[in-house]
N, C-alpha and C positions, 0 to 999 in steps of 0.2 A: 290706567297705569300711570302713576305719577313719574315725573321726570326731574332731573336735576336742573335747576335753573341758577346760573351764576350771573350776578348783576355786574355790569361793566362799571368800574369806577369813574368818577368824573375826570380823574387825572392819573396818567401813568408816569412814573418818575424816572424809569430807566428802559433802554431798549438795546437789544443786541441781535445780531444775524447769525443763523446756524443753518447750513445746508442739510437736506435730507440725504443720508448715505444709503448705500445699497443695503447695508445691514439693518436699516430702519424699515425695510419694505417687508410686508407680510405676504402670506400665500394669496391674498386678494389683489396683490399688485399695487397696493397703496401703503402709506404710513401706518404702521401698527400702533395699537393703543399703548403697548408697553414702551415702545420707542418714544411716543409723545411724552409720556411721563419722564423718560430719561432726558429729553430735549429741554423741558422746563426745569429740570434739575440742573442741567448745565447752565441754563440762563440764570437760575438763582445763585449758583456759584459765581458767575461772572459779575452779577449785581453785588454780591457781598465783597468780591475783590475790588470792585470800583470804590466801595466805601472803606477799603483797607481792612476788611474783616475776612474770616473764613467760617466754614460751617462749625469748626472746632474752636474758634476763638472770636466771639463777638463781645468785646470789652470783658474778656476773662472767662467767659462761659461758652458752651457750645449751643447748637440748636439741634432739634430732632423733630422729624415730620410726624405728626399724630393723625392726620387724615389727608385725603386727596379726593378731589372731584374733577371730572373732565366732561365738558359738554362739546361734542363733535359737531362741526358745522359743515365741513366739506373735506374732500380727500386731499392728501398731499402725495406727491409722487417723486421718485428718485430724481434728483438733480435740482428740485425746487429749492429755492433759497427762502427760508423763513425768517420773518422778523417777529421777535418775541418782546412784548411790552410787559412791564412789571409794575404793579402797585402794591402797596402795603396798607392794610386797613384792619379794622375790628380788633384793636388792641385790648388786651386783658392784662392782669398783673403778671401773667406767666408767659404770654405769647401773643400771636397775631396771625392774620392770614396773608399770604402772598397770593395775588391775583394776576393771571397771565392772559394776555391776548396774543394768539398765534396767527399770523397773517402770511399769505404768499407775498413775498416782497415785490414781485413784479406786477401781479394782478391786483394786489391789496385785498384779495378775497379772504375773508376770515375762515381759518381752518379749524380753530377750536378756541374755547375759553377753558381755563383751568384755575383751580384754587388748591392751595396746600396750606393747611394748618400747621404751624410750627410752635413749639414751646422751647424755652431755654432750659438747658440741661447741663448738669455738672457730670462729666463722663468719668471723673475719679470717684465720685460718691454714687454715681448711677442714680440720679434723682433729679426731678424737675425743680428749677429754682426761679426765682423772681426775674422778670425782664430787666436788664441793665437800663437805668434811667437815661443814660447817654444815648443808647440805640433809639429809643422813641423819640427823644428830642432831635436826633439827627434826622430821622425820617420825616418828622413833622416840619423841619426846616427846609426840606426839599420838596415837600408835597404841595 
């Protein structure tokens, strides 16, 4: 059976800390898979805000997620503080990948790797558009 394998980028360009809330815990007593995707979403929003963007306005256009992959490495538990690191790679004319490394802040144990593919999107026209040149240039400037 084949497995998803997410390659760790050479450099992460942003990090943030997010605690695991009680609502993030599933019936197995650990961080749920749906909650992990929500946590990396929150990290992506914080990263975009750090760049003075939002998901609905990156140089005049929005972004939309087109795929997601998660590679689970260890359990996370209620009260754990997570450090989420972000890299941006694999640029195309319309999008790129955000790669996330999720660590337990105190033990530095890797909890998960995740990747979300995003494309640039005109929400008024409801269609995919070209990546703003300024976005790629800005990311390459901090990578």
